[in-house]
Structure formats: C-alpha cells, structure tokens
C-alpha positions as CSV (number, residue, x, y, z in Angstrom):
1,M,-0.1,24.9,0.9
2,C,3.2,24.2,3.1
3,T,2.8,24.8,6.9
4,P,6.1,27.3,8.3
5,S,6.9,24.0,10.5
6,F,7.0,21.9,7.6
7,D,10.3,22.4,5.8
8,L,9.9,21.2,2.4
9,A,12.9,23.2,1.2
10,R,15.0,20.4,3.6
11,I,12.9,17.5,2.6
12,R,13.5,18.2,-1.2
13,R,17.3,18.6,-0.4
14,E,17.3,14.8,1.5
15,T,15.5,13.6,-1.6
16,P,18.2,13.4,-4.3
17,G,16.0,12.1,-7.1
18,C,13.7,15.6,-6.8
19,E,16.8,17.4,-8.9
20,K,16.2,14.7,-11.9
21,V,12.8,14.0,-12.4
22,I,9.4,15.4,-11.4
23,H,8.3,12.1,-9.9
24,F,4.5,11.8,-9.9
25,N,4.8,8.3,-9.6
26,N,4.8,7.6,-6.0
27,A,2.0,4.9,-5.7
28,G,4.7,3.0,-7.8
29,A,7.3,3.9,-6.0
30,A,8.0,7.1,-4.2
31,L,11.7,8.5,-4.4
32,M,13.7,7.7,-1.4
33,P,15.2,9.9,1.4
34,Q,19.2,10.4,1.4
35,Q,18.6,8.7,5.4
36,V,17.2,5.6,3.9
37,I,19.2,5.2,0.5
38,D,22.6,5.8,3.7
39,A,21.1,2.7,5.5
40,V,20.7,0.1,2.8
41,I,24.1,1.0,0.7
42,S,26.1,1.3,4.4
43,H,24.9,-2.6,5.5
44,L,25.3,-3.8,2.2
45,R,29.0,-1.9,2.0
46,R,29.1,-3.7,5.3
47,E,28.2,-7.3,4.3
48,S,30.7,-6.7,2.0
49,E,33.9,-6.4,4.6
50,I,32.8,-8.4,7.2
51,G,30.2,-11.1,5.5
52,G,26.3,-11.4,5.9
53,Y,25.6,-13.2,8.7
54,E,28.1,-11.1,11.0
55,A,26.8,-8.0,9.5
56,A,23.5,-8.9,10.4
57,D,24.0,-9.7,14.0
58,E,26.2,-6.3,14.4
59,A,22.6,-4.6,13.0
60,E,20.7,-6.9,15.1
61,G,19.7,-3.7,17.5
62,R,18.6,-1.6,14.6
63,L,16.8,-4.4,13.2
64,E,14.7,-4.8,15.8
65,A,14.0,-1.1,16.3
66,A,12.3,-1.3,13.0
67,Y,9.6,-3.4,14.4
68,D,9.2,-0.7,16.7
69,S,9.0,1.6,14.6
70,I,6.1,0.2,12.4
71,A,4.1,-0.5,15.7
72,R,4.4,3.6,16.3
73,L,2.7,3.9,12.7
74,L,0.0,1.8,13.4
75,N,-0.4,1.9,17.2
76,C,0.2,-1.5,17.5
77,R,2.1,-4.3,19.5
78,R,5.8,-5.0,18.1
79,D,4.8,-8.3,18.7
80,E,1.6,-8.0,16.0
81,V,3.8,-7.0,13.3
82,A,5.7,-9.5,11.4
83,L,8.7,-8.1,8.4
84,V,8.1,-9.6,4.7
85,E,8.9,-9.0,0.9
86,N,6.5,-6.7,-0.1
87,A,2.5,-5.9,0.6
88,T,1.6,-9.1,-1.7
89,R,3.4,-11.1,0.6
90,A,2.1,-9.7,4.0
91,W,-1.5,-10.3,2.4
92,D,-1.1,-13.7,1.3
93,M,0.3,-15.1,4.3
94,A,-2.5,-13.5,6.3
95,F,-5.4,-14.7,3.4
96,Y,-3.7,-18.0,3.3
97,S,-3.6,-18.5,6.6
98,F,-7.7,-18.7,6.9
99,P,-9.0,-21.9,6.7
100,F,-12.2,-22.1,4.6
101,S,-14.5,-24.4,4.6
102,P,-17.6,-25.0,1.8
103,G,-19.6,-22.0,1.7
104,D,-17.9,-20.0,3.6
105,R,-18.1,-16.1,2.1
106,I,-15.4,-13.7,1.3
107,L,-16.6,-10.4,0.8
108,T,-14.3,-7.5,-0.8
109,S,-15.4,-4.6,-2.9
110,M,-15.3,-3.3,-6.5
111,A,-12.4,-2.0,-6.9
112,E,-10.3,-5.2,-5.1
113,Y,-6.3,-5.4,-6.3
114,A,-6.0,-8.1,-9.3
115,S,-3.6,-10.2,-6.8
116,N,-6.0,-10.1,-4.1
117,Y,-9.2,-11.1,-6.2
118,I,-6.8,-14.1,-7.9
119,S,-6.2,-15.3,-4.3
120,F,-10.0,-15.1,-3.6
121,L,-10.6,-17.4,-6.8
122,Q,-8.0,-19.7,-5.9
123,V,-9.1,-20.4,-2.5
124,C,-12.6,-20.6,-3.7
125,Q,-11.7,-23.1,-6.2
126,R,-9.7,-25.0,-3.5
127,T,-12.6,-24.7,-0.8
128,G,-15.6,-24.0,-1.9
129,A,-15.6,-21.0,-0.4
130,K,-17.6,-17.8,-2.2
131,V,-16.7,-14.7,-3.0
132,Q,-19.1,-11.9,-2.9
133,V,-18.5,-8.3,-4.2
134,V,-20.1,-5.3,-2.5
135,P,-22.1,-2.9,-4.4
136,D,-20.6,0.8,-4.3
137,D,-22.6,4.1,-2.8
138,E,-23.8,6.8,-4.9
139,Y,-19.8,8.3,-4.7
140,G,-17.8,4.7,-5.8
141,Q,-16.7,3.6,-2.7
142,L,-17.9,0.9,-0.5
143,D,-21.6,1.1,0.1
144,V,-21.0,0.2,4.2
145,K,-25.1,-0.3,4.6
146,A,-24.8,-2.8,1.8
147,L,-21.9,-4.5,3.5
148,S,-23.7,-4.4,7.1
149,N,-26.7,-6.4,5.0
150,L,-24.8,-8.8,3.5
151,I,-23.1,-10.4,6.4
152,D,-24.8,-13.5,7.9
153,E,-23.5,-16.9,9.4
154,K,-21.6,-17.9,6.9
155,T,-19.4,-14.8,6.5
156,A,-15.6,-16.2,7.1
157,L,-13.5,-12.9,6.4
158,I,-14.5,-9.0,5.0
159,A,-10.9,-8.3,2.9
160,I,-11.0,-4.9,1.6
161,T,-8.4,-2.4,-0.5
162,H,-8.1,0.8,1.6
163,V,-6.3,2.9,-1.8
164,P,-7.1,1.4,-5.0
165,T,-4.5,0.7,-7.4
166,N,-6.3,2.7,-10.0
167,G,-7.6,6.2,-8.4
168,G,-7.7,8.3,-5.4
169,L,-10.6,7.0,-3.8
170,V,-10.5,6.0,-0.2
171,N,-12.5,3.3,1.2
172,P,-14.5,4.4,4.5
173,A,-12.1,1.6,6.3
174,E,-13.1,2.6,9.6
175,E,-16.7,2.6,9.2
176,I,-16.1,-1.4,7.5
177,G,-13.9,-1.9,10.4
178,A,-17.0,-0.6,13.0
179,V,-19.2,-2.8,11.3
180,A,-16.9,-6.1,10.8
181,R,-16.0,-5.7,14.4
182,S,-19.6,-5.7,15.4
183,A,-20.4,-8.5,13.0
184,G,-17.4,-10.4,14.6
185,V,-16.2,-10.9,11.3
186,P,-12.4,-10.7,11.1
187,F,-10.9,-8.0,9.0
188,L,-8.2,-7.7,6.9
189,L,-7.0,-4.4,5.5
190,D,-5.0,-3.9,2.2
191,A,-3.1,-0.4,3.2
192,C,-0.6,-0.8,0.4
193,Q,-1.2,2.4,-0.8
194,S,-2.2,4.4,2.1
195,A,0.7,3.8,4.5
196,G,2.6,6.2,4.3
197,Q,0.0,8.8,3.0
198,I,-3.0,8.2,5.2
199,P,-2.3,8.3,9.1
200,L,-3.2,4.1,9.8
201,D,-4.3,3.4,13.7
202,V,-5.1,-0.2,13.7
203,E,-7.3,0.8,16.9
204,H,-9.4,3.0,15.1
205,L,-9.4,1.1,12.3
206,C,-11.0,-1.7,14.0
207,C,-8.7,-4.0,11.3
208,D,-8.0,-7.5,12.5
209,M,-4.9,-7.8,10.0
210,L,-3.2,-5.0,7.4
211,A,-0.7,-5.0,4.7
212,A,1.4,-2.8,3.5
213,T,4.8,-1.9,1.5
214,G,7.5,0.1,2.2
215,R,8.3,1.4,-1.4
216,K,5.0,3.6,-1.9
217,Y,4.3,6.1,0.3
218,L,6.8,5.1,3.1
219,R,9.9,6.0,0.6
220,G,11.5,3.1,1.7
221,P,13.1,0.6,-0.9
222,R,11.6,-1.9,-2.7
223,G,11.1,-5.4,-1.8
224,T,10.3,-4.5,1.9
225,G,7.1,-4.5,3.4
226,F,5.1,-5.4,6.7
227,L,2.2,-7.2,8.4
228,Y,0.0,-6.7,11.6
229,V,-2.0,-9.1,13.0
230,R,-4.0,-8.6,16.2
231,K,-3.0,-10.5,19.2
232,T,-6.4,-11.9,19.8
233,L,-6.4,-13.5,16.1
234,L,-2.7,-15.0,15.9
235,E,-3.2,-18.3,18.0
236,S,-6.0,-18.9,15.3
237,L,-4.1,-18.5,12.1
238,T,-1.7,-21.0,10.9
239,P,0.3,-19.9,8.0
240,A,0.5,-21.2,4.8
241,F,4.1,-22.2,5.0
242,L,7.0,-22.5,7.4
243,D,10.3,-22.4,8.5
244,L,13.1,-22.8,11.3
245,H,12.1,-19.1,12.1
246,S,8.6,-19.6,12.3
247,A,8.5,-22.4,14.1
248,T,10.8,-24.5,15.8
249,W,11.6,-28.2,15.2
250,V,10.9,-29.5,18.6
251,A,10.5,-33.9,18.2
252,N,11.1,-36.1,15.7
253,D,7.4,-36.0,15.2
254,R,6.6,-32.3,16.2
255,Y,6.9,-28.7,15.7
256,E,5.9,-25.3,17.7
257,I,4.8,-22.2,16.0
258,R,6.3,-18.8,16.7
259,A,3.5,-17.0,19.3
260,D,4.0,-13.7,17.9
261,A,3.4,-12.3,14.4
262,R,6.9,-13.4,13.3
263,R,5.1,-16.5,12.3
264,F,4.5,-15.0,9.1
265,E,7.9,-14.4,8.1
266,C,10.9,-16.9,7.1
267,W,14.4,-16.9,8.0
268,E,16.5,-15.5,4.8
269,T,15.2,-12.1,3.8
270,S,17.0,-8.8,2.7
271,V,18.7,-7.2,5.7
272,A,19.7,-4.4,3.8
273,G,16.2,-4.0,2.7
274,R,15.0,-4.2,6.5
275,L,17.0,-1.6,7.7
276,G,15.8,0.8,4.8
277,L,12.3,0.2,6.1
278,G,13.0,0.8,9.4
279,A,14.7,4.0,8.7
280,A,11.9,5.4,5.9
281,V,9.6,4.7,9.0
282,D,11.5,6.7,11.1
283,Y,11.7,9.5,8.4
284,A,7.6,9.1,8.3
285,L,7.6,9.6,12.2
286,S,10.0,12.3,12.2
287,L,7.6,14.3,10.0
288,G,4.1,13.0,11.2
289,V,1.9,11.1,8.4
290,E,-0.8,13.4,10.1
291,R,0.9,16.7,9.0
292,C,2.2,15.2,5.3
293,S,-1.1,14.0,4.3
294,P,-2.8,17.4,3.9
295,R,-0.1,18.5,1.7
296,I,-0.3,15.2,-0.4
297,V,-4.5,15.8,-0.6
298,S,-4.2,19.1,-1.4
299,L,-1.5,18.7,-4.1
300,A,-3.8,15.9,-5.7
301,E,-6.7,18.4,-5.8
302,A,-4.7,21.0,-7.1
303,L,-3.7,18.5,-10.0
304,R,-7.2,17.6,-10.7
305,T,-8.3,20.8,-10.9
306,R,-5.6,21.9,-13.7
307,L,-5.8,18.3,-15.3
308,S,-9.8,19.2,-15.7
309,S,-9.1,22.7,-17.3
310,I,-7.0,20.8,-20.5
311,P,-9.4,20.2,-23.4
312,G,-8.9,16.0,-24.1
313,V,-8.1,15.2,-20.3
314,T,-10.8,13.3,-18.5
315,V,-10.1,13.0,-14.6
316,R,-11.4,9.6,-13.2
317,D,-11.0,9.4,-9.9
318,L,-13.7,8.0,-7.8
319,G,-14.7,8.7,-4.3
320,R,-16.3,11.4,-1.5
321,R,-12.5,11.4,0.1
322,R,-9.5,10.9,-2.6
323,C,-6.3,11.0,-1.7
324,G,-2.7,11.8,-3.8
325,I,-3.0,9.5,-7.0
326,V,-5.1,10.8,-9.6
327,S,-6.4,8.8,-12.8
328,F,-7.2,10.5,-15.7
329,T,-7.3,9.8,-19.9
330,V,-6.5,11.5,-22.6
331,S,-8.6,11.7,-25.8
332,G,-7.1,10.0,-28.3
333,S,-4.0,8.5,-26.7
334,A,-3.6,5.5,-25.4
335,P,-2.4,5.5,-21.4
336,E,0.7,3.6,-21.4
337,D,1.7,6.0,-24.7
338,V,1.0,9.0,-22.4
339,C,3.7,8.1,-19.9
340,R,6.0,6.9,-22.2
341,R,6.1,10.5,-23.7
342,L,6.1,12.1,-20.3
343,R,8.7,9.8,-19.4
344,A,10.8,11.6,-22.2
345,H,10.4,14.7,-20.5
346,R,11.4,13.1,-17.2
347,M,8.5,13.1,-15.8
348,N,7.2,10.1,-14.1
349,V,3.6,8.4,-14.2
350,S,2.4,4.7,-14.2
351,Y,-0.1,3.0,-16.1
352,S,-3.2,1.2,-14.9
353,P,-4.4,-1.5,-16.7
354,A,-8.0,-2.9,-17.1
355,S,-6.8,-6.1,-15.4
356,S,-5.2,-4.4,-12.4
357,T,-8.7,-4.0,-11.1
358,L,-10.6,-5.5,-13.9
359,L,-14.4,-5.2,-11.8
360,D,-14.4,-1.6,-11.4
361,M,-12.4,-0.7,-14.9
362,S,-15.0,-3.1,-16.6
363,R,-17.6,-1.6,-14.6
364,R,-16.7,2.1,-16.2
365,N,-15.6,0.4,-19.8
366,L,-12.3,2.0,-18.8
367,P,-9.4,0.0,-21.0
368,G,-7.2,1.6,-18.9
369,L,-5.3,4.8,-16.9
370,V,-3.0,7.2,-16.3
371,R,-1.6,7.8,-12.7
372,A,-0.2,10.3,-11.5
373,S,0.6,10.0,-7.5
374,V,1.9,12.8,-5.8
375,H,4.0,13.2,-2.6
376,Y,4.5,15.6,-0.3
377,Y,7.6,16.3,-1.8
378,N,6.3,17.5,-5.0
379,T,5.4,20.7,-5.3
380,E,2.9,23.5,-7.0
381,N,5.8,24.0,-9.8
382,E,6.0,20.6,-11.1
383,I,2.6,20.5,-11.0
384,N,2.1,23.3,-13.4
385,R,4.9,21.9,-15.9
386,F,3.1,18.7,-15.9
387,C,0.2,20.1,-16.7
388,E,2.0,21.7,-19.7
389,A,2.9,18.7,-20.9
390,V,-0.3,16.9,-20.6
391,A,-1.6,19.7,-22.3
392,R,0.4,19.7,-25.3
393,I,0.0,15.9,-25.8
394,A,-3.6,16.0,-25.3
395,A,-3.1,19.1,-28.3
396,G,-0.9,16.3,-30.0
397,D,2.3,18.5,-29.8
398,A,4.2,16.5,-28.0
C-alpha cells in the first residue's frame, strides 16, 4: 500500500500529531506537518517582534508565492486565485456575485452541503430564482444524464459539491463540467473535501469557479481557504461586498473593482494563516496529490472492509467512485456517542448530523453518521486498532 517513493516514515516524523492520536478526522481538520506549523508560528513570532504590518511587508514575497502554488495545484492562472478565510466564504463570494432574476434556475445535487443550500434558499427568497435538485443515479451520485435533460434557457448556475460532507461519494465533476460547458451554463464546484486528496485540474473539470479550504486534506491551518474564478467570467461578477483592497475609490462618486480574482478578497486577514496555507500547498505539491490519492483510497477501502465485517456496524457510503471518507453507523449507539467513546481512546472521528446534508440523509432515513476520514499518513495498523475499538463499542464492551 506504500510505494518505495512514498516515504511514509518521513511523513509521519514530520507530523507531530501522529505520535499522540489516531487521527481519522481529516475531513474535519487534518494534522498539520511541521513545515506548516513552523510557517505559522514563525510569522506570529515575527509579528510580536516587529509589528503586524511590518512583518507582513517582510513576508510579501512568500505571500505572493502562495498564489503561484495554488495556481499550480489547480492548473490555473495566479490572477484567477483569491485567498479567503474558509471554503464557505470562498463559495459565498462566488455564489452571491451572480445577479439572479425571477425564474432563474439553480441546479444542484441531493447531497449538497447545508451552508450552500441555505444560501440557495436565501437568494431564491430574495430574487424569485428557483433551486432544483438533480436526481441521483443508481450509485447514489448525481445523474449526469438527468442534469443534461434539466438544463434550459432559464438555468443560471450549476452548483455541485464534489465530495459531500457525509460520506465517501465522489460526484462525477468532470462529466458535470462537460455538460455545463456544452450548455454555456456557469459551473461552481465546492471542492472543500476534495482539495488535497483528489487531483484537481480546472481545465479537465471544466469548472468556472472552485472553492476549497486549507484545513482538511491540504493539511493547512484553520481559517484559510481559496477561490478560483475563470478569467473569462471575472468581469461579469460583482462581489457581494467590497473594500479598499477589492476596489479602489477613484472619485467622490466612483470606484473601480480590481480586474483579478482578488476582487473577492478583503484587506484584513491572517497573514500567518496565509503563509501556513502556502506551506501546506507546497507540501502537497512536493508529495504529489496524484501519488497520495491512491493511497488514501486504498486505506479507506481497507477501513470499509474491516468495518463491514463487524456485527452491528453498517457502512453507509454511496457512489461508484469513493474517496477517503468512510461513513458508518453502529446499531444501538448514537453516532455522537460513538465519537465520544472513540475519542476517549485517542481516536479522532466526527459526527455528521442529518441537518448537514438534509435531503440525502432524510431520503435514507439516517439521523446521523459516524464519519471516519483517513489520510496518506495513516497506517494499516491504525485501521486495525480503530476497528478493534469499534467492535468493542458494537459489542457493548467499551
């Protein structure tokens, strides 16, 4: 499961948390490598020594390099990248910039994330636009043929979550993008859970906008994220709010919006966080997401197989293609209780309530799920120990 060119021992040495916990909560926030920790802490220390503005000026070259690194990660131009506080804010800045009109249609998926869907509902209430859910196919992923059949002249946006928060499903983003591009409909991709664990090429994905976070599979600090917006779409989008960074006040009654994607940024931000994000992306690029991804998938499949063999445990993942997130339930135990009991053994997982993906969870009659999400730095031994703990919980022994 680990090739000679993939130095797992070195990677675990560079991840201090590996010595303290079994961390299967990478879809929440992954363990940071030492290089990211150093980038954040050293800048905070520098701020304390010479001042925040002065430290930012000193770090300008490294801050600018983060745009280049993200552009390499996504195969886009640096002026198509904005750095923001998190994936939700990145997604919001893209979505709320669209001038929806009465009767406009927003097409989305059954497993769409709560924050996104709440935004759909809010905008529809304000503008008279409508949100329509594309049905799933027999694998539980978005039905691309149904999507194609639903597109008409009133379709204003296709907004899809690549990897839903509540399981291992990977939606067919490239096929969705091809349909959107052919129909001339803008495509907004929520890549919050896929950035860092699945190679992302915006040209192959045919997406016009992509939102992602730093804290999950990219292993960056919390409070960091980024937005990609295709250059050809930029000028037609007006951000929901502006400041003196995203626009320039040029006359008493006039301002000019930036020409690049930084029109979606604001001036005040965590410089240390951005440096940490840049370090995290550089770390991912040095390893190669295309090399790490198969290991993540392999570990997740091993975990699903082991969990499926435990009496009382049911794996709940959907999709033809699946990733590093493994969702399951334990008969007779509430998911949040399972999380708490595992954490007592220094095993980190998270809980997905029905409200996080209400349409999908309601359809499957699931009040909640345990979400275990593996990363390339996890091991087969950790999977074995984790499943032994789950088996004890299922048997009522832990």
